[in-house]
C-alpha positions as CSV (number, residue, x, y, z in Angstrom):
1,M,-29.4,273.6,-65.2
2,S,-33.1,272.2,-65.1
3,F,-35.8,274.4,-63.6
4,S,-36.7,271.7,-61.2
5,R,-33.1,271.7,-59.8
6,F,-33.2,275.5,-59.6
7,F,-36.6,275.5,-57.8
8,R,-35.5,273.0,-55.3
9,D,-32.5,275.2,-54.5
10,R,-34.8,278.1,-53.8
11,L,-37.4,276.1,-52.1
12,P,-36.8,277.6,-48.5
13,A,-37.0,281.2,-50.0
14,V,-40.3,280.2,-51.8
15,C,-41.8,278.7,-48.5
16,I,-40.9,282.0,-46.6
17,Y,-42.4,284.0,-49.5
18,T,-45.5,281.8,-49.5
19,A,-45.9,282.2,-45.6
20,V,-45.6,286.0,-46.0
21,F,-48.1,286.1,-48.8
22,L,-50.7,284.1,-46.7
23,L,-50.1,286.3,-43.5
24,A,-50.7,289.4,-45.8
25,M,-53.9,287.9,-47.1
26,V,-55.1,287.0,-43.6
27,F,-54.3,290.6,-42.4
28,M,-56.3,292.2,-45.4
29,Q,-59.2,290.2,-44.6
30,A,-59.0,290.8,-40.8
31,S,-58.7,294.5,-41.5
32,G,-62.0,294.5,-43.5
33,S,-60.5,294.6,-47.1
34,D,-62.9,293.7,-49.9
35,I,-62.7,290.2,-51.1
36,H,-62.2,291.1,-54.7
37,G,-59.3,293.4,-53.8
38,T,-57.6,290.8,-51.7
39,I,-57.9,288.3,-54.7
40,I,-56.3,290.9,-57.1
41,V,-53.5,291.7,-54.6
42,G,-52.9,287.8,-54.2
43,I,-52.7,287.5,-58.1
44,I,-50.2,290.3,-58.2
45,F,-48.0,288.8,-55.5
46,I,-48.1,285.4,-57.2
47,A,-47.4,286.7,-60.7
48,G,-44.5,289.0,-59.1
49,G,-43.0,286.0,-57.4
50,A,-43.2,283.7,-60.6
51,A,-41.6,286.7,-62.6
52,I,-38.8,287.0,-60.1
53,L,-38.1,283.2,-60.2
54,S,-38.3,283.1,-64.0
55,W,-36.1,286.0,-64.6
56,D,-33.4,284.7,-62.0
57,Y,-33.6,281.1,-63.6
58,L,-33.2,282.5,-67.2
59,R,-30.2,284.7,-66.6
60,R,-28.3,281.9,-64.7
61,C,-29.4,279.3,-67.3
62,D,-28.0,281.5,-70.0
63,F,-24.6,282.0,-68.4
64,Y,-24.2,278.2,-67.6
65,K,-25.2,277.2,-71.1
66,R,-22.6,279.5,-72.6
67,A,-20.1,278.1,-70.2
68,F,-20.7,274.4,-71.0
69,K,-20.8,275.2,-74.7
70,A,-17.5,276.8,-74.5
71,I,-16.0,274.0,-72.6
72,E,-17.4,271.5,-75.3
73,I,-15.8,273.2,-78.2
74,A,-12.6,274.5,-76.6
75,D,-9.4,272.6,-77.4
76,Q,-7.7,274.1,-74.3
77,K,-10.5,273.8,-71.7
78,Y,-8.5,275.5,-69.0
79,L,-9.0,278.9,-70.9
80,V,-12.9,278.7,-70.7
81,S,-13.0,281.7,-68.3
82,E,-11.8,283.8,-71.3
83,M,-14.5,282.5,-73.6
84,V,-17.6,283.4,-71.7
85,P,-18.7,286.8,-70.4
86,E,-18.9,287.6,-66.6
87,P,-22.3,286.9,-65.1
88,E,-24.4,289.6,-63.7
89,F,-25.6,287.9,-60.5
90,A,-23.5,288.0,-57.3
91,D,-22.9,284.3,-56.6
92,G,-22.1,283.8,-60.4
93,E,-19.4,286.6,-60.2
94,A,-17.8,284.8,-57.2
95,V,-17.8,281.5,-59.2
96,Y,-16.4,283.3,-62.2
97,Q,-13.6,284.8,-60.4
98,L,-12.7,281.5,-58.8
99,L,-12.8,279.9,-62.2
100,A,-10.6,282.6,-63.8
101,E,-8.0,282.4,-61.0
102,A,-7.9,278.5,-61.5
103,C,-7.6,279.0,-65.2
104,R,-4.7,281.5,-64.8
105,D,-2.9,279.2,-62.6
106,M,-3.5,276.2,-65.0
107,Y,-2.3,278.4,-67.9
108,E,0.9,279.4,-66.0
109,K,1.6,275.8,-65.2
110,V,1.0,274.6,-68.8
111,A,3.3,277.4,-70.2
112,E,5.9,276.3,-67.7
113,Q,5.6,272.6,-68.7
114,K,5.8,273.6,-72.4
115,R,9.0,275.6,-71.8
116,I,10.6,272.8,-69.9
117,S,9.6,270.3,-72.7
118,T,10.8,272.8,-75.4
119,E,14.2,273.1,-73.6
120,F,14.6,269.4,-73.2
121,R,13.8,268.8,-76.8
122,E,16.3,271.4,-78.0
123,Y,18.9,269.7,-75.8
124,I,18.2,266.4,-77.1
125,E,18.4,267.7,-80.7
126,L,21.8,269.3,-79.8
127,W,23.0,266.1,-78.1
128,V,22.1,264.1,-81.2
129,H,24.0,266.3,-83.6
130,E,27.0,266.2,-81.2
131,I,26.9,262.4,-80.7
132,K,26.7,261.8,-84.5
133,L,30.1,263.1,-85.1
134,P,31.9,260.4,-83.2
135,V,29.5,257.8,-84.5
136,S,30.4,258.9,-88.1
137,G,34.1,258.8,-87.1
138,L,33.8,255.3,-85.8
139,L,32.0,254.2,-89.1
140,L,34.8,255.7,-91.2
141,M,37.5,254.0,-89.0
142,C,35.7,250.7,-89.6
143,H,35.6,251.2,-93.2
144,N,39.3,251.9,-93.2
145,D,40.0,248.7,-91.4
146,G,38.5,246.6,-94.1
147,E,36.9,243.3,-93.0
148,A,38.0,243.6,-89.4
149,G,36.2,246.9,-89.0
150,E,33.0,245.3,-90.7
151,R,32.4,243.4,-87.6
152,Y,31.8,246.5,-85.6
153,A,30.2,248.7,-88.5
154,A,27.0,246.9,-88.3
155,Q,26.5,247.6,-84.5
156,I,27.7,251.2,-85.0
157,R,25.0,251.7,-87.8
158,R,22.4,250.2,-85.4
159,I,23.4,252.8,-82.8
160,D,23.2,255.4,-85.5
161,D,19.7,254.3,-86.3
162,Y,18.6,254.5,-82.7
163,I,20.1,258.0,-82.4
164,E,18.0,259.0,-85.4
165,N,15.0,257.6,-83.9
166,V,15.6,259.7,-80.8
167,L,15.9,262.8,-83.0
168,F,12.8,262.3,-85.1
169,Y,10.8,261.3,-82.0
170,A,11.8,264.5,-80.3
171,R,10.8,266.7,-83.3
172,S,7.6,264.7,-84.2
173,E,5.7,266.4,-81.3
174,N,6.2,269.7,-83.0
175,A,6.6,268.5,-86.7
176,E,4.3,271.1,-87.9
177,K,6.9,273.7,-87.2
178,D,9.6,271.8,-89.2
179,Y,8.1,270.7,-92.4
180,I,7.5,272.2,-95.9
181,I,4.6,270.5,-97.8
182,K,5.4,270.6,-101.6
183,E,5.5,268.2,-104.5
184,V,8.1,265.5,-103.9
185,C,9.1,262.6,-106.2
186,L,8.6,259.3,-104.5
187,Q,11.5,257.9,-106.7
188,K,14.0,260.4,-105.6
189,V,13.0,260.0,-101.9
190,F,13.2,256.2,-101.9
191,G,16.3,256.3,-104.0
192,S,17.9,258.4,-101.2
193,V,16.8,255.9,-98.6
194,A,18.1,252.9,-100.6
195,M,21.5,254.6,-101.0
196,K,21.9,255.2,-97.4
197,N,21.2,251.6,-96.7
198,M,23.1,250.3,-99.7
199,E,25.8,248.3,-97.7
200,T,23.3,246.7,-95.5
201,L,21.1,245.8,-98.3
202,H,24.1,244.3,-100.2
203,E,25.3,242.4,-97.1
204,R,22.1,240.8,-96.5
205,G,21.3,240.0,-100.3
206,V,18.0,242.1,-100.5
207,S,16.7,242.5,-103.8
208,I,14.5,245.8,-104.4
209,V,11.6,245.9,-106.7
210,T,10.0,249.4,-107.5
211,E,7.0,250.3,-109.7
212,G,5.2,253.5,-110.4
213,L,7.5,255.6,-108.2
214,D,8.1,258.2,-111.0
215,T,5.2,260.3,-109.5
216,D,4.9,263.2,-107.2
217,V,2.9,263.5,-104.0
218,M,2.4,266.5,-101.7
219,T,4.5,265.8,-98.5
220,D,7.8,266.9,-96.7
221,S,10.6,265.1,-98.3
222,K,12.8,264.8,-95.1
223,W,10.0,263.3,-92.9
224,L,8.9,261.0,-95.8
225,E,12.5,259.8,-96.2
226,Y,12.6,259.0,-92.5
227,I,9.3,257.2,-92.8
228,L,10.5,255.0,-95.6
229,G,13.8,254.4,-93.9
230,Q,12.1,253.1,-90.9
231,L,9.9,250.8,-93.0
232,L,13.0,249.5,-94.8
233,S,14.8,249.1,-91.3
234,N,11.9,247.2,-89.9
235,S,11.7,244.9,-93.0
236,M,15.3,244.0,-92.7
237,K,15.0,242.9,-89.0
238,Y,12.5,240.1,-89.8
239,F,13.6,238.4,-93.0
240,R,12.9,234.7,-93.1
241,P,15.9,232.4,-93.5
242,D,14.1,230.1,-95.9
243,C,13.8,232.4,-98.8
244,E,15.6,235.1,-100.6
245,P,14.7,238.5,-99.0
246,E,12.7,241.0,-101.3
247,I,11.2,244.3,-100.7
248,S,8.8,245.8,-103.2
249,V,7.9,249.4,-103.2
250,K,5.0,250.3,-105.5
251,A,2.9,253.4,-106.1
252,E,-0.6,253.6,-107.6
253,V,-2.0,256.9,-108.7
254,L,-5.8,256.9,-108.3
255,P,-8.4,259.8,-109.0
256,D,-8.5,261.2,-105.6
257,R,-5.3,259.8,-103.9
258,T,-1.9,258.1,-104.3
259,E,-1.3,254.9,-102.6
260,L,2.4,253.8,-101.7
261,R,2.8,250.1,-100.9
262,F,5.9,248.9,-99.1
263,R,6.0,245.1,-98.9
264,D,8.4,242.6,-97.8
265,N,8.4,238.7,-97.9
266,G,9.7,238.4,-94.3
267,A,8.2,236.7,-91.1
268,G,4.9,238.5,-91.3
269,I,2.7,239.6,-88.3
270,S,0.4,237.5,-86.4
271,A,-3.3,238.4,-86.8
272,S,-3.5,239.1,-83.0
273,D,-0.7,241.6,-83.1
274,L,-1.6,243.4,-86.3
275,P,-4.2,245.9,-84.9
276,Y,-1.6,247.1,-82.3
277,I,1.8,247.6,-84.4
278,F,1.4,251.3,-84.6
279,E,1.0,251.7,-80.8
280,K,3.8,253.1,-78.7
281,S,6.3,250.5,-77.4
282,F,4.4,247.7,-78.8
283,T,6.7,244.9,-79.9
284,G,4.4,242.0,-80.3
285,E,5.5,238.4,-81.1
286,N,8.3,239.1,-83.4
287,G,9.7,241.8,-81.0
288,R,9.8,239.3,-78.2
289,D,11.7,236.9,-80.3
290,S,14.3,239.6,-81.3
291,S,16.4,242.1,-79.3
292,H,16.4,244.6,-82.0
293,S,12.9,245.8,-81.5
294,T,11.9,248.8,-79.4
295,G,8.4,249.2,-80.6
296,M,9.0,253.0,-81.4
297,G,9.7,253.0,-85.1
298,L,6.2,252.4,-86.4
299,F,4.7,254.5,-83.5
300,I,6.8,257.6,-84.8
301,V,5.9,256.7,-88.4
302,R,2.2,256.8,-87.6
303,S,2.5,260.1,-85.7
304,L,4.3,261.7,-88.6
305,C,1.8,260.4,-91.1
306,D,-1.0,261.9,-89.0
307,R,0.7,265.3,-88.8
308,L,1.5,265.3,-92.6
309,G,-2.1,264.5,-93.4
310,H,-1.3,260.9,-94.8
311,S,-3.1,257.9,-93.7
312,I,-1.3,254.6,-92.9
313,S,-2.5,251.0,-92.5
314,A,-0.9,247.5,-92.5
315,D,-1.7,244.1,-93.9
316,S,0.2,241.0,-93.1
317,E,0.2,237.2,-93.1
318,K,2.2,235.3,-90.6
319,G,5.2,233.6,-92.4
320,S,4.4,235.2,-95.7
321,F,4.5,238.9,-96.0
322,T,4.0,242.3,-94.5
323,E,2.7,245.3,-96.4
324,I,2.4,248.9,-95.2
325,K,0.2,251.3,-97.3
326,I,0.6,255.0,-97.1
327,T,-2.2,257.1,-98.7
328,F,-1.3,260.7,-99.9
329,G,-4.1,263.0,-100.6
330,K,-4.6,264.1,-104.2
331,D,-3.7,267.7,-105.3
332,T,-5.7,268.7,-108.4
333,H,-2.8,270.9,-109.6
334,L,-0.3,268.1,-109.2
335,Q,1.8,267.4,-112.2
336,I,3.1,263.8,-112.5
337,D,6.6,264.7,-113.6
338,C,9.7,263.9,-111.6
339,G,11.9,265.4,-114.3
């Protein structure tokens, strides 16, 4: 709050005070008061009025500065009334009480929405676990039926992947409550992902090339396994028919970080689409040409990387390759030993 704005707000009071002051001076002169005495009294009146204005301005300015600073630094701005002291001037107290009441109401509504969101997420997780049982049963039945069952197994595996996406998307909003950061061997994690997708990789004739995966990084193994599974699934959606499909997964240990590069020789991503591939529900040119794309996989991957403290980026050339790079922070006590 600027002093000029404060002064304009009190201009009527200042005008009344000035009129009273002038009347007092006229009365003193009319009653025969000494000119020097009148001047001294006038100076006292002026100094007193200026002191009152300054004191009122400073205490109000201090309160509003604290309030605005609290709003700037607060993550939950609706709790601002709890971060500033109650003012000592009457109209400020009224504003403070209104603000506190509004904040309490907002807090109650936020708490209620969090409760509803938590209950819905818990229901989704329960539903996913329940639905996985018949899906697993169907896959087993298809496997037992031999070649006839394989016609349906691929579609059931797609359903299973989408169910997995629902589960991890529901959990990704609260991933910090469901992960354990520790030394994880990249080779073991990617090996688990490859084993789960062995049948699909074999059916499509995909060759896997790995390099430097016998190293540890600080992450959560379950979430990293999901991330790599999504990258593998994405690659298998967009292979080119004119070349043998190949996926390379390479890790490079640098002084301050470890970089994991996941590269395929598939259809690639156009330059116009590349900046947006991690955005929610973005399918791009490839997605419009395929019914398999939902635009959620890479969005969830980026969200999980952000929560785990990893950075992720992409490079691609249309009709040539796509490479996803995940960067893990370096732990100075990390031992490069997968045992």
